[in-house]
C-alpha positions, 0 to 999 in steps of 0.5 A: 696248663696243668694238663701239660705240666704243673710247672707251667703254673709257675713258669707262665708268670715269669715273662709277665714279671720280667715285663713289669720290671722293665716297664717300671724301670722305664716309666716309674719316676726315680726317687730323689736322694734322701737328705735324711739320715737312713739305715738298713736293718739287715739283721731284722730282715734276716731274723724275720725271714728265718723265723717265719720260714721255720714256723711254716716248715715246722707246721707243714712237717709236723703231721709226718714227724709227729706233733710231739716229736723232738724235731717238731718241738725243736722247730717251734722253739727255734722259730719262737726264739728267732722271732723273739730275737727279731723283736729285740732287734727292732726295739734297739736299732736306730732304723727298725724294719718295723716300728711296732708303735705303728700297730697302735695307730688307726686301723693298722693292727685290725687291717693286718689281722683282717688281711691274715684272715681274708687270705688265709681262709681263702687260699686254704678253702681253695686248697680244700676245694681243689682236693675235694673236686678232683679227689672226691668227685673226680673232676678234671683240673679244668673243671675245677678251674671253671667251678671257681671262675665266678669268683674271679669274674666277680673280683675282676669286674668289680675292681674298677669300681672299688674306689667308688664303693669305698667312697660311698659306703666307707671302707670299714663297712665294706670290710665287715660286709665282705668278711661276713659274706666269706664266712657265710660261704665257708659255712654253707660249703660244710653241707656238701656231700659226695654227690653234690649239685654244683648250682645248689651246693657249690655255686652259692659259696663260690659267689659269696666268696667272690663278693666278699673278696671284692668288697674286703680286699681293697677296703682292707688295703685302704684302711691299712694306710688311712691316717698314717703320716706320709713318712710311714706310708711305705711301712704301712703298705709293706706291712699289709702286703706281708700280712697277706702273704704270711697269713696265707702261708701260716693258715694254709700250713695249719690246714695241710697239717689238719688234713694230713693228720686226719685218719682216712680209714683206708681199707686193707687194699689201700683204697679210700672211699669218697666219704672218707676223703671228704671227712679228711678234708672237713677239718680244713673247711671248718678252719677256713670258716673259723679264721674268716669269722675271727677276722670279722670279729677283729674288724668289728672290734672297737677302734683304739683312740687315735692320736691326731696327726697334728700331735704326731712328730713331724716326719 
């Protein structure tokens, strides 16, 4: 697709998304009208979206504008103020978009932080690996895609058995095992040079990432909603999906900022050596490893004492 145009990577998903919407309208049963009082937290949704967009934009643009520039400082300050406004709104409205108290229940907080680490480190590593293989080693886009193929195959082939693994070993153990495998994969990749052997230097990390993602991703989703009362299952599920997307955006933004802000040591003719480009990408690799290890430590932290469901107020 990229040999035709990079736009195809976005366009190819459109007919699939349209088909899913149409099939959902046909086959997913409609919810019955709720008899309970409901409400819409419009301003909460607006402030959350604006605050996160502002934060990501400021992080991405900071290397070009300067970390100490007025624009960067103002961007961080405005984003923080908007997110603080969101928190105030959520504590005051009758039907908040996010009830913060849910973060103290079960595995919700740890699962969401683990999701941030999982997706943030993984997408950042994919970004670095893409730049490394194509810019440093001169691989084609197709060659880069084939290099990552084992990861996708491991995730796809293990997906039908995820429920059996979770039932047998328990989701918390699989989360710890998966994040450990991913962290080890990132650390191993730090040893690559400008002329690596794919089987010895790259493939071990690719396999570890596939195993880690296959174990951790479904287990994190299960733990994010475990023990949550039925009336808030939708909220818990929405939180974990938001954490994966926002976490990926934030960590990737920091990664691009680190890479963009690193001096490549270009010569007088503007050329950059392969070794200099690899040094430019290395801080991003270190960040991916650090984020995965941080997520592992969060997942391994002691659980808060959870209230019994019987003690929780009825839906």
